[in-house]
C-alpha positions in Angstrom: -35.3 -58.4 34.4 -32.8 -60.3 32.3 -29.5 -58.5 31.8 -26.6 -59.3 29.6 -23.4 -57.6 30.8 -20.4 -57.4 28.5 -17.1 -56.4 30.1 -13.5 -56.5 28.8 -12.2 -56.5 32.4 -13.5 -58.8 35.1 -10.9 -60.9 37.1 -8.0 -58.5 36.8 -9.1 -55.9 39.3 -6.9 -52.9 38.7 -9.4 -50.1 38.2 -12.9 -48.9 38.8 -14.6 -50.7 35.8 -13.3 -54.1 36.9 -14.6 -53.5 40.4 -18.0 -52.4 39.0 -18.1 -55.7 37.0 -17.6 -57.6 40.3 -20.5 -55.8 41.8 -22.7 -56.6 38.8 -21.8 -60.3 39.2 -23.4 -60.3 42.6 -26.9 -59.3 41.4 -28.0 -62.9 40.9 -27.4 -63.6 44.6 -28.5 -60.3 46.1 -31.5 -59.6 43.9 -32.8 -63.0 42.7 -35.8 -61.4 41.0 -33.3 -60.3 38.3 -30.9 -62.4 36.3 -27.5 -61.4 35.0 -25.2 -63.2 32.6 -21.7 -61.9 31.8 -19.6 -62.1 28.6 -15.9 -61.2 29.2 -12.5 -61.7 27.7 -10.9 -61.5 31.2 -11.9 -64.9 32.7 -9.6 -67.8 33.3 -11.1 -71.3 33.0 -14.1 -72.7 31.5 -17.3 -70.8 31.0 -19.9 -71.2 33.8 -23.7 -70.8 33.8 -23.5 -67.1 34.4 -20.0 -66.2 33.1 -19.2 -66.8 29.4 -15.6 -66.5 28.3 -14.8 -65.0 24.9 -11.5 -65.2 23.0 -10.9 -62.2 20.8 -8.9 -61.9 17.6 -7.8 -58.8 15.6 -5.3 -59.0 12.7 -2.3 -56.9 13.6 -2.5 -54.6 10.6 -6.0 -53.6 11.9 -5.1 -52.8 15.5 -6.2 -49.2 15.1 -9.7 -50.6 14.6 -9.4 -53.1 17.5 -12.4 -51.8 19.3 -14.6 -52.3 16.3 -13.4 -55.9 15.9 -14.0 -56.6 19.6 -17.4 -55.0 19.4 -18.5 -57.3 16.6 -17.2 -60.4 18.4 -19.0 -59.4 21.6 -22.2 -58.9 19.6 -21.9 -62.2 17.8 -21.5 -64.0 21.1 -24.6 -62.2 22.5 -26.6 -63.2 19.5 -25.8 -66.9 20.2 -26.5 -66.5 23.9 -29.8 -64.8 23.3 -31.3 -68.1 22.0 -31.0 -69.6 25.5 -31.2 -66.4 27.5 -33.5 -63.8 25.9 -32.3 -60.8 27.8 -34.2 -57.5 28.2 -31.3 -55.2 28.1 -27.6 -55.3 27.1 -25.0 -53.4 29.1 -21.5 -52.8 28.0 -18.8 -51.8 30.6 -17.1 -49.9 27.8 -19.3 -47.7 25.6 -17.2 -48.2 22.5 -17.7 -51.9 22.6 -21.5 -51.4 22.4 -21.4 -49.7 19.1 -22.2 -52.7 16.9 -24.9 -54.0 19.2 -26.4 -50.5 19.3 -26.5 -50.4 15.5 -27.8 -54.0 15.0 -30.3 -54.6 17.9 -33.6 -53.1 17.0 -35.9 -53.9 19.9 -33.4 -54.5 22.8 -32.0 -51.4 24.4 -28.2 -51.2 24.6 -26.5 -49.3 27.4 -22.9 -48.3 27.6 -20.6 -47.1 30.4 -18.1 -44.3 29.8 -15.6 -44.4 32.6 -13.0 -41.7 31.8 -12.3 -38.7 29.7 -9.3 -40.2 27.9 -11.0 -40.0 24.5 -13.1 -37.0 25.2 -10.0 -34.7 25.7 -8.4 -35.7 22.4 -8.1 -33.0 19.7 -6.9 -32.6 16.1 -3.8 -30.9 17.5 -1.1 -33.6 18.0 0.2 -34.3 21.5 4.0 -33.8 21.6 4.3 -36.4 24.3 2.6 -39.1 22.2 4.0 -40.8 19.1 2.0 -39.7 16.1 0.7 -43.2 15.6 -0.7 -43.5 19.1 -2.2 -40.0 18.8 -3.9 -41.0 15.6 -5.3 -44.2 17.1 -6.6 -42.3 20.1 -8.3 -39.8 17.9 -10.0 -42.6 16.0 -11.1 -44.1 19.4 -12.7 -40.7 20.1 -14.7 -41.0 16.8 -15.9 -44.5 17.7 -16.8 -43.4 21.2 -18.8 -40.4 20.0 -20.6 -42.6 17.5 -21.3 -45.2 20.3 -22.7 -42.6 22.6 -25.1 -41.3 19.9 -26.3 -44.8 19.0 -26.7 -46.2 22.5 -30.1 -46.0 24.2 -28.4 -44.7 27.3 -24.8 -43.8 28.4 -23.9 -44.1 32.1 -21.0 -42.1 33.4 -19.3 -42.2 36.8 -19.3 -38.5 37.9 -21.0 -35.2 37.4 -17.8 -33.9 35.7 -17.9 -36.7 33.2 -21.6 -36.2 32.5 -21.1 -32.5 31.7 -18.1 -33.2 29.5 -19.9 -36.0 27.6 -22.9 -33.8 26.9 -20.7 -30.8 25.8 -18.1 -32.6 23.7 -20.2 -35.2 22.0 -23.2 -32.9 21.7 -25.7 -35.4 23.0 -29.0 -34.8 24.8 -28.7 -34.6 28.5 -31.7 -37.1 28.8 -29.5 -39.8 27.3 -26.6 -39.5 29.9 -27.0 -40.7 33.4 -24.5 -40.4 36.3 -24.0 -43.5 38.4 -21.2 -43.2 41.0 -18.9 -46.2 41.4 -18.6 -47.6 44.8 -16.5 -49.9 46.9 -17.3 -52.7 49.4 -16.3 -51.2 52.7 -16.6 -54.4 54.7 -13.0 -55.7 54.0 -11.6 -52.3 55.1 -10.4 -51.8 58.7 -11.2 -48.2 59.3 -8.3 -46.6 61.3 -9.1 -43.0 62.0 -6.7 -42.6 65.0 -3.4 -43.5 63.4 -0.1 -43.6 65.3 2.5 -41.4 63.6 6.2 -41.7 64.4 7.8 -38.7 62.9 11.3 -39.9 63.8 10.7 -42.3 60.9 10.3 -41.5 57.2 6.7 -40.5 56.4 5.2 -43.3 54.3 3.3 -42.2 51.2 1.2 -44.7 49.3 0.7 -44.3 45.5 -1.8 -46.7 43.8 -2.4 -46.3 40.1 -1.6 -48.7 37.2 -1.4 -45.8 34.7 1.2 -44.1 36.8 1.9 -41.1 34.4 -1.8 -40.3 34.3 -1.8 -40.7 38.1 0.8 -38.0 38.5 3.7 -40.0 39.8 6.3 -37.6 38.2 4.5 -34.7 39.9 4.6 -36.5 43.2 8.4 -37.0 43.0 8.9 -33.3 42.3 6.6 -32.3 45.2 8.3 -34.6 47.7 11.7 -33.3 46.6 10.6 -29.8 47.5 9.7 -31.0 51.0 13.4 -31.6 51.9 12.8 -31.0 55.6 11.2 -34.5 55.7 12.3 -37.9 54.6 9.7 -40.1 52.8 9.1 -43.8 52.0 7.1 -43.9 48.7 5.3 -47.2 48.2 4.2 -47.5 44.5 1.5 -50.1 43.6 -0.1 -50.6 40.3 2.4 -50.0 37.4 3.5 -53.2 35.6 7.0 -54.6 36.3 8.1 -53.4 32.8 8.1 -49.9 34.1 10.1 -50.5 37.3 13.5 -49.4 35.9 11.9 -46.2 34.4 10.3 -45.3 37.7 13.3 -46.1 39.8 15.6 -44.0 37.5 13.2 -41.1 37.9 13.4 -41.3 41.6 17.2 -41.6 41.9 17.9 -37.9 42.2 15.2 -37.4 44.9 17.5 -37.9 47.9 14.8 -37.5 50.6 12.6 -40.2 49.1 13.2 -44.0 49.4 11.0 -45.7 46.7 9.5 -49.2 47.2 8.1 -50.5 43.9 5.6 -53.3 44.3 4.0 -53.6 40.9 0.5 -54.9 40.4 -0.9 -56.2 43.7 -4.1 -57.8 44.9 -6.9 -55.8 46.6 -5.9 -57.4 49.9 -2.4 -56.1 49.7 -3.6 -52.6 48.7 -5.9 -52.5 51.7 -3.1 -53.6 54.0 -0.9 -50.7 52.9 -3.8 -48.3 53.2 -4.1 -49.4 56.9 -0.5 -48.9 57.8 0.8 -46.0 55.6 0.7 -42.4 56.7 -0.8 -40.7 53.6 -2.5 -41.9 50.3 -1.4 -39.5 47.5 -2.5 -40.0 43.9 -2.1 -36.5 42.3 -4.0 -37.5 39.1 -3.7 -35.4 35.9 -7.0 -36.8 34.7 -9.6 -38.9 36.5 -13.2 -39.9 35.8 -13.9 -40.4 39.5 -11.0 -42.0 41.5 -12.1 -45.2 43.2 -8.7 -45.6 45.0 -9.5 -42.4 46.9 -12.9 -43.8 48.0 -11.0 -46.8 49.3 -8.6 -44.5 51.1 -11.5 -42.8 52.9 -12.9 -46.3 53.8 -9.5 -47.2 55.3 -9.2 -43.9 57.3 -5.9 -42.9 55.7 -5.5 -39.1 55.0 -6.1 -38.7 51.2 -4.2 -36.1 49.1 -5.2 -35.8 45.4 -5.9 -33.1 42.9 -8.9 -31.2 41.4 -8.9 -33.3 38.3 -12.1 -34.7 36.9 -14.5 -36.2 39.4 -12.0 -36.4 42.3 -13.4 -33.3 44.1 -16.8 -35.1 44.1 -15.2 -38.0 46.0 -13.4 -35.7 48.4 -16.4 -33.4 49.1 -14.7 -30.5 47.3 -11.9 -30.7 49.9 -14.0 -31.5 53.0 -12.8 -35.2 53.3 -9.3 -34.9 51.9 -6.7 -32.5 50.5 -6.9 -31.1 46.9 -4.0 -29.7 45.0 -4.0 -28.0 41.6 -3.6 -30.4 38.7 0.0 -31.0 37.4 1.4 -28.5 39.8 4.3 -29.7 42.0 4.5 -26.5 44.0 0.8 -26.7 44.8 1.1 -30.4 45.7 4.0 -29.8 48.0 2.0 -27.1 49.8 -1.0 -29.4 50.2 1.2 -32.3 51.4 2.8 -29.9 53.9 -0.7 -28.9 55.1 -1.7 -32.6 55.4 1.5 -33.5 57.4 1.0 -30.5 59.7 -2.6 -31.4 60.3 -2.0 -35.1 61.2 1.0 -34.0 63.3 -1.2 -31.6 65.2 -4.0 -34.2 65.6 -1.4 -36.7 66.9 0.1 -34.3 69.4 -3.4 -33.3 70.7 -4.2 -37.0 71.2 -1.1 -37.5 73.2 -1.8 -34.3 75.3 -5.3 -35.6 76.0 -3.9 -39.0 77.1 -1.4 -37.2 79.4 -4.1 -35.1 81.0 
């Protein structure tokens, strides 16, 4: 099968869709009976045989319609590429970007991925936390996404939660929506199940999320403040450097927490911190699946998160990690206390066994 894969994110690996794109790029090597070519706007350097770079343009006055402009430019590039690579199926890593191809292609099926519920949850009631312009643009994105899902041959979502929400909100036949879990390559992870905890030192909490507000960083600060019997070192990875002062200012009054802001980091750096930190805690307010939690399980670090979106599916409804209520600092503090108590007990039992 010949597959054309269009993805707005590829080299900048900061979230699940980018990691998925990296897996797709390995198909040519792993499954030579199939052939994949990629169109992306996130590739530095000249185009290669399998990866085709695209430069996008949208006039500033039309930024509210940027997805539609991008969709047309991806489609136009695909039309040119089809002459030398007559693909059997076209897959978009972002469902909205597939809207123009889904309308224009008559014989070639167009598949789109829906990776989160950011647009699904938008309503006609303005969000007081969002400027009216951003709220309006996001509402427009919801319209484009719904139209895309209806026009696409198939929509792929990353969790049972997202599958149910897509069918319900966009009123689409269940036969057109498939769930495909995102995954991680476990080989680079050094699984460390028996960690050494020195509770005379601050407990190290790792937070990994580029969209830190959606990831619940403010809730995490409040929860750690409530656990004033402990001292914590909070390592923050993911948010851009432009947010550093805002985040540091928010943590100034949390006297039992020392924050370490690292900004965006490579996957190797993230894995290193997962191996040496005490707890991975990303108390997300919304989440399609939560790939960072999967990586935490692969590293063997205790994982504390929330019941948002597809996270319970990753954590086995609480069998593989700790789940707090969404956007609830008291619940998160209680769950973190339970996690700390659990790992403390496990650590003490290990020492008693060694002594015996």
